[in-house]
DSSP file (Angstrom, degrees, kcal/mol; ACC not computed):
  #  RESIDUE AA STRUCTURE BP1 BP2  ACC     N-H-->O    O-->H-N    N-H-->O    O-->H-N    TCO  KAPPA ALPHA  PHI   PSI    X-CA   Y-CA   Z-CA
    1    1 A X    >         0   0    0      0, 0.0     3,-2.0     0, 0.0     4,-0.2   0.000 360.0 360.0 360.0 -31.4  108.1   84.0   80.7
    2    2 A X  G >   +     0   0    0      1,-0.3     3,-1.4     2,-0.2     4,-0.3   0.799 360.0  67.4 -58.6 -29.3  107.8   80.6   82.4
    3    3 A X  G 3  S+     0   0    0      1,-0.3    -1,-0.3     2,-0.1     4,-0.2   0.691  98.9  52.1 -63.9 -17.8  111.5   80.4   83.0
    4    4 A X  G <> S+     0   0    0     -3,-2.0     4,-3.1     1,-0.2     5,-0.3   0.387  76.6 103.0 -98.2   3.0  111.2   83.3   85.4
    5    5 A X  H <> S+     0   0    0     -3,-1.4     4,-2.6    -4,-0.2     5,-0.2   0.905  83.4  46.0 -54.3 -48.7  108.5   81.8   87.6
    6    6 A X  H  > S+     0   0    0     -4,-0.3     4,-2.3    -3,-0.2    -1,-0.2   0.903 115.0  47.2 -64.7 -41.3  110.9   80.8   90.4
    7    7 A X  H  > S+     0   0    0     -4,-0.2     4,-2.8     2,-0.2    -2,-0.2   0.930 111.5  50.2 -64.2 -44.3  112.6   84.1   90.4
    8    8 A X  H  X S+     0   0    0     -4,-3.1     4,-2.4     1,-0.2     5,-0.2   0.920 111.5  49.7 -61.5 -43.8  109.3   86.0   90.4
    9    9 A X  H  X S+     0   0    0     -4,-2.6     4,-2.4    -5,-0.3    -1,-0.2   0.898 111.2  49.0 -60.3 -41.9  108.1   83.9   93.3
   10   10 A X  H  X S+     0   0    0     -4,-2.3     4,-2.4     2,-0.2    -2,-0.2   0.921 111.7  48.9 -66.0 -44.3  111.3   84.6   95.2
   11   11 A X  H  X S+     0   0    0     -4,-2.8     4,-2.4     1,-0.2    -2,-0.2   0.900 112.9  46.7 -62.0 -41.3  111.1   88.4   94.6
   12   12 A X  H  X S+     0   0    0     -4,-2.4     4,-2.5    -5,-0.2    -1,-0.2   0.904 110.9  51.8 -69.0 -39.3  107.5   88.5   95.7
   13   13 A X  H  X S+     0   0    0     -4,-2.4     4,-2.3    -5,-0.2    -2,-0.2   0.925 111.2  48.7 -60.0 -44.3  108.2   86.5   98.9
   14   14 A X  H  X S+     0   0    0     -4,-2.4     4,-1.5     2,-0.2    -2,-0.2   0.938 110.0  50.8 -56.7 -47.5  111.1   88.8   99.7
   15   15 A X  H  X S+     0   0    0     -4,-2.4     4,-0.5     1,-0.2     3,-0.5   0.938 111.4  48.0 -58.3 -49.9  108.9   91.9   99.2
   16   16 A X  H >< S+     0   0    0     -4,-2.5     3,-1.2     1,-0.2    -1,-0.2   0.882 108.0  55.1 -62.0 -38.6  106.1   90.4  101.5
   17   17 A X  H 3< S+     0   0    0     -4,-2.3    -1,-0.2     1,-0.2    -2,-0.2   0.823 105.7  53.6 -63.0 -31.0  108.6   89.5  104.2
   18   18 A X  H 3< S+     0   0    0     -4,-1.5     2,-0.3    -3,-0.5    -1,-0.2   0.558  94.5  87.1 -80.8  -7.7  109.8   93.2  104.2
   19   19 A X  S << S-     0   0    0     -3,-1.2     2,-0.4    -4,-0.5    48,-0.2  -0.666  83.1-116.3 -93.8 149.9  106.4   94.5  104.7
   20   20 A X  S    S+     0   0    0     47,-0.3     2,-0.2    46,-0.3    -2,-0.1  -0.695  73.6  40.3 -86.1 132.4  104.8   94.9  108.2
   21   21 A X  S    S-     0   0    0     -2,-0.4     2,-0.6    -4,-0.1    -2,-0.1  -0.710 101.7 -27.5 127.6-177.3  101.8   92.8  108.9
   22   22 A X    >>  -     0   0    0     -2,-0.2     4,-2.6     1,-0.2     3,-0.6  -0.631  51.4-146.5 -75.4 116.2  100.4   89.4  108.4
   23   23 A X  H 3> S+     0   0    0     -2,-0.6     4,-2.6     1,-0.3     5,-0.2   0.870  96.7  53.6 -53.0 -43.6  101.9   88.0  105.2
   24   24 A X  H 3> S+     0   0    0      1,-0.2     4,-1.3     2,-0.2    -1,-0.3   0.871 111.8  44.7 -64.4 -37.3   98.8   86.0  104.2
   25   25 A X  H <> S+     0   0    0     -3,-0.6     4,-1.4     2,-0.2    -1,-0.2   0.909 111.6  53.3 -70.4 -41.2   96.6   89.1  104.5
   26   26 A X  H  X S+     0   0    0     -4,-2.6     4,-3.2     1,-0.2     5,-0.3   0.890 104.6  56.3 -59.8 -39.7   99.3   91.2  102.6
   27   27 A X  H  X S+     0   0    0     -4,-2.6     4,-2.1     1,-0.2     5,-0.3   0.905 105.1  51.7 -61.9 -40.6   99.2   88.6   99.8
   28   28 A X  H  < S+     0   0    0     -4,-1.3    -1,-0.2     1,-0.2    -2,-0.2   0.811 116.5  40.7 -63.7 -30.7   95.5   89.1   99.4
   29   29 A X  H  < S+     0   0    0     -4,-1.4     4,-0.3    -3,-0.2    -2,-0.2   0.882 130.1  20.2 -83.3 -40.7   95.9   92.9   99.1
   30   30 A X  H  X S+     0   0    0     -4,-3.2     4,-2.9    -5,-0.1     5,-0.2   0.546  92.5  91.2-111.4  -7.4   99.1   93.1   96.9
   31   31 A X  H  X S+     0   0    0     -4,-2.1     4,-2.4    -5,-0.3     5,-0.2   0.904  91.5  48.0 -63.9 -42.3   99.6   89.9   95.0
   32   32 A X  H  > S+     0   0    0     -5,-0.3     4,-2.2     2,-0.2    -1,-0.2   0.925 114.3  46.2 -61.9 -44.8   97.6   91.1   92.0
   33   33 A X  H  > S+     0   0    0     -4,-0.3     4,-2.9     2,-0.2    -2,-0.2   0.934 111.9  51.7 -65.7 -43.7   99.4   94.5   91.8
   34   34 A X  H  X S+     0   0    0     -4,-2.9     4,-2.9     1,-0.2    -1,-0.2   0.913 109.4  50.1 -57.4 -43.3  102.8   92.8   92.2
   35   35 A X  H  X S+     0   0    0     -4,-2.4     4,-2.3    -5,-0.2    -1,-0.2   0.916 112.3  47.6 -65.0 -41.3  102.0   90.4   89.3
   36   36 A X  H  X S+     0   0    0     -4,-2.2     4,-2.6     2,-0.2     5,-0.2   0.920 111.6  50.2 -65.9 -42.0  101.0   93.3   87.2
   37   37 A X  H  X S+     0   0    0     -4,-2.9     4,-2.9     1,-0.2     5,-0.3   0.945 110.2  50.1 -57.6 -49.6  104.1   95.3   88.1
   38   38 A X  H  X S+     0   0    0     -4,-2.9     4,-2.6     1,-0.2     5,-0.3   0.913 112.0  47.3 -59.9 -43.7  106.3   92.3   87.3
   39   39 A X  H  X S+     0   0    0     -4,-2.3     4,-1.9    -5,-0.2    -1,-0.2   0.937 116.1  44.2 -66.4 -42.8  104.7   91.8   83.8
   40   40 A X  H  X S+     0   0    0     -4,-2.6     4,-1.6     2,-0.2    -2,-0.2   0.886 115.5  47.7 -65.7 -40.3  104.9   95.5   83.0
   41   41 A X  H  X S+     0   0    0     -4,-2.9     4,-3.1    -5,-0.2     6,-0.4   0.904 112.1  48.9 -68.9 -43.1  108.5   95.8   84.3
   42   42 A X  H  X S+     0   0    0     -4,-2.6     4,-1.8    -5,-0.3    -1,-0.2   0.885 111.4  50.1 -66.0 -38.2  109.6   92.7   82.4
   43   43 A X  H  < S+     0   0    0     -4,-1.9    -1,-0.2    -5,-0.3    -2,-0.2   0.868 118.6  38.8 -65.6 -34.8  108.1   93.8   79.2
   44   44 A X  H  < S+     0   0    0     -4,-1.6    -2,-0.2    -5,-0.2    -1,-0.2   0.872 131.3  22.5 -81.4 -40.3  109.7   97.2   79.5
   45   45 A X  H  < S-     0   0    0     -4,-3.1    -3,-0.2     2,-0.3    -2,-0.2   0.437  93.5-125.5-111.7  -4.1  113.2   96.3   80.9
   46   46 A X  S  < S+     0   0    0     -4,-1.8     2,-0.3    -5,-0.4    -4,-0.2   0.859  81.3  79.3  58.5  36.4  113.5   92.6   79.8
   47   47 A X  S    S-     0   0    0     -6,-0.4     2,-0.3    -9,-0.1    -2,-0.3  -0.972  87.1 -93.7-160.4 165.4  114.2   91.5   83.4
   48   48 A X        -     0   0    0     -2,-0.3   -10,-0.1    -3,-0.1    -9,-0.1  -0.633  44.8-115.8 -81.8 138.0  112.4   90.7   86.6
   49   49 A X        -     0   0    0     -2,-0.3     2,-0.1   -11,-0.1    -1,-0.1  -0.339  28.0-116.5 -67.8 157.4  112.1   93.6   89.0
   50   50 A X     >  -     0   0    0      1,-0.1     4,-2.3   -38,-0.0     5,-0.1  -0.347  29.4-103.6 -78.6 169.8  113.8   93.3   92.4
   51   51 A X  H  > S+     0   0    0      1,-0.2     4,-2.7     2,-0.2     5,-0.2   0.911 126.1  55.8 -59.5 -40.6  111.9   93.3   95.7
   52   52 A X  H  > S+     0   0    0      1,-0.2     4,-2.3     2,-0.2    -1,-0.2   0.903 106.8  49.4 -58.3 -41.3  113.0   96.9   96.1
   53   53 A X  H  > S+     0   0    0      2,-0.2     4,-2.6     1,-0.2     5,-0.2   0.906 111.0  49.0 -63.4 -42.7  111.5   97.7   92.7
   54   54 A X  H  X S+     0   0    0     -4,-2.3     4,-2.5     1,-0.2     5,-0.3   0.946 114.3  44.8 -60.6 -48.8  108.2   96.1   93.6
   55   55 A X  H  X S+     0   0    0     -4,-2.7     4,-1.9     2,-0.2    11,-0.4   0.862 115.6  46.8 -66.2 -37.3  107.9   97.8   96.9
   56   56 A X  H  X S+     0   0    0     -4,-2.3     4,-2.5    -5,-0.2    -2,-0.2   0.954 113.9  46.8 -71.3 -49.1  108.9  101.2   95.5
   57   57 A X  H  X S+     0   0    0     -4,-2.6     4,-2.1     1,-0.2    -2,-0.2   0.933 114.8  46.2 -58.2 -48.7  106.6  101.1   92.5
   58   58 A X  H  X S+     0   0    0     -4,-2.5     4,-2.4    -5,-0.2     6,-0.2   0.886 111.4  53.1 -63.8 -38.4  103.6   99.9   94.6
   59   59 A X  H  X>S+     0   0    0     -4,-1.9     4,-1.6    -5,-0.3     5,-1.2   0.907 108.2  50.0 -61.3 -38.6  104.3  102.6   97.2
   60   60 A X  H  <5S+     0   0    0     -4,-2.5    -2,-0.2     1,-0.2    -1,-0.2   0.918 112.5  47.4 -65.2 -40.8  104.3  105.1   94.4
   61   61 A X  H  <5S+     0   0    0     -4,-2.1    -2,-0.2     1,-0.2    -1,-0.2   0.864 115.7  44.0 -66.9 -34.9  100.9  103.8   93.2
   62   62 A X  H  <5S-     0   0    0     -4,-2.4    -1,-0.2     2,-0.3    -2,-0.2   0.675 106.6-127.1 -83.1 -18.8   99.4  103.8   96.7
   63   63 A X  T  <5S+     0   0    0     -4,-1.6     2,-0.3    -5,-0.2    -3,-0.2   0.644  81.0  67.4  77.8  16.7  100.9  107.2   97.5
   64   64 A X  S   <S-     0   0    0     -5,-1.2     2,-0.7    -6,-0.2    -2,-0.3  -0.984  97.3 -86.2-156.4 161.7  102.5  105.9  100.7
   65   65 A X    >   -     0   0    0     -2,-0.3     3,-1.3     1,-0.2    -9,-0.1  -0.582  34.4-162.7 -73.1 114.0  105.3  103.6  101.8
   66   66 A X  T 3  S+     0   0    0     -2,-0.7   -46,-0.3   -11,-0.4    -1,-0.2   0.506  82.4  70.1 -80.9  -1.4  103.6  100.2  101.9
   67   67 A X  T 3         0   0    0      1,-0.2   -47,-0.3   -48,-0.2    -1,-0.3   0.538 360.0 360.0 -91.3  -3.2  106.5   98.8  104.1
   68   68 A X    <         0   0    0     -3,-1.3    -1,-0.2   -49,-0.1    -2,-0.1   0.425 360.0 360.0 -95.1 360.0  105.4  100.8  107.1
């Protein structure tokens, strides 16, 4: 899993940039969930999710579009 750290960081950074609000505050709210999503996704599909995947899955979990 260590080989994917840079890719995971890039995907998370892209997802945070696409959300509205202060990125530092958003990190505090969503970073743990994003990490869980990445771990579950990688175990299931043997690849890192895209930023779109992260945003869509977390939006489904929250019951609203988290990019708005």
